[in-house]
N, C-alpha and C positions, 0 to 999 in steps of 0.2 A: 508144152514148151515153157521153161522157166526163164523169167527175165532176170538178168544179172544187174548188179549195182552199176551205176554210171561211173565211168572211169575219168579221172582228171587228165587233162592234156599235159600235166607236168611230169608224167612218168618217164617219157623218153628223154626230154631235156635233162631231167635230174640224173638219169642213168648215164647220159653222155658226160655231164659235168663230173660225176663221181669217177668215171673211167679216166677222164682227162687228169683229174687230181691224182689218181692212182698212178698214171703214167709218169707225170712230172715227179712225183715222190720217188718212183723207181729210178728215174734218171738221176736225181740228186743222190740217191743211195749208191748208184753205180759210180758216179763221179767221185763221191767221198771214198769209196773203196779203191778206186784207181789212184787217187792222191795218196792214200795211206799205204799203197803197195809200191810207192816210189816210182810210179810211171810218170812220164812227162805230162804236165797239166797246164791248162791255160792260167793266166794270171788271176782271174777271178776265182778259179778253183783253189789255187794255192792260198789266196787270202782267206777263203772260206775254211780251208783245212787249218790254217793258223788260228783262226778264231775258235774253231771247234776244239783245238788242243787246249786253249785257255779255258773254255767253258765246257766242262765235262758233263756227261749225263747226270752226274750227281748234283749239279747246280740246280737250285730251286727254279730259276728263270727258264732253264732248258726243260725242266719237267713240266712247268706250267704251260709253256708254248707247245710242247708235245701233247699234253692233255687237251689243250684247246683245239689243236689240229685233229686229234682223234675224235673228239666230240663233233666237230664240224663234219668230218667224214662219215661218222655214224648217222648224223642227221640227214646228210645227203643220200646215203644208202637207204635209210628208212623212208624218205620221201620217194625214192625210186621204186620201192617194192610195195608200198601201201596202196590199196585201191582207194580210189576215189572221192567222189563228191558226196559226202555224207549228208549234206543238207537236202539232197534230192531223193525222194522215196520212189522206187520203181513201181510202175502200175502195170496191171495186166493188159496185154494187147489183144485186140480181136483177131480171131483166126481168119486168114485171108486165102485159104487154100482154093476156094472155088472161083476166085476172080481170075480173069485172063490177065497174064502179065503181072502177077502179084508182086514180083520183085522182092527185095529184102524185107524181112519182118519189121513191123512197126515197133518202135520203142517209145514209151511215154513215161513221164515222171512228173511228180508234183513236189514243190518245195515244202519243207516241214512247216515253215511259217504259214504258207498258204493253206495247207491242210488243217493246221490249228485254227486258222481264221474261219474256214468252212465249218468246222465242228463247233466253234464258239457261236457262230450265227445260228446253227441248229439248236444249240443249248439255250440260247436266249429266247427261242420260240416256245419253250416249255412253260406252261402256266405256273406262276409262282417263283420263277427265277428272276431275281433283280439284277444280278451281275454274274458273270462267269469268266473264268480265266482258264485257258487251255494251253498246256505245254505238250508239244508233240516230240517224242523221241523216235528212235528207229524201231523200238520194240514195245513202247508203252506210251499211252496217252494219259496224262494227268489232268483231271478237270476239277477245279474248285469253283463251287457255285454258292451264291447267297440267295436264300429264300426269304420271302417276307410275308406270305399269307397262307400257305398250305403246310400240311404236315411234312416234316423232313423226309420221312420214309416214302411218302407218295411222290414227292419231288424227285428223290433219288431213283425210284423205280422208273418214273417217266423219263428222266434224264438218261438213265442207263439204256432204256429201249431206243430212245431217239439217237443216242450216240452209236449204238450197235448198227442201226440202219445207215447212219451217216458214214461210218467207217466202211460198211459194205459197199455203199454207193461210190466211195472214193476209188474202189477197185485196186487196192494195193496188192502187190504180190504177197507180201507178208503182213497180214492185218495185225495191228498192234493190240496189246491187251489194254483194257480200260481200268482206270483207277479213278473213282468218282467220290468226291467229298462235298457234302452239302451242309451249310451252316446257316444260322440266322444272321 
């Protein structure tokens, strides 16, 4: 069983807002077409049509407003279709097939900052490491360490081994690649 990325709760509200904006824009377009076709219109529609006759689509203000609305709509649609909470890394879940009443599968995740802190603590346990900075991405871990009394290659090898075990113990679905730099 593969664990999927955690989804944000904003997907459904963002989709509803995008659909509502699309519906309102469609109604305005219909009203504008009705006024242009000389159908009876309400007073506010006649005033809107009068203003739109004065300000044509060639006007800079109309183009800027249209561009801003198009960008806002694109952002809302992007928020509606993009998955989730990228700062949480999905973890492997234990198999619960043998349990009575197992229920839905367990989902676990760890924040990227928390995972980086765990790996930093592991890196600080390596002899010769004075300080360490860990940056955790979704697919890569960047570690910068300062050494003060051992050979850099020895520290790098020990640090690489400790980090490999630390990443394995985190139990991530997609273990990240390591990039280790050691300096004096």
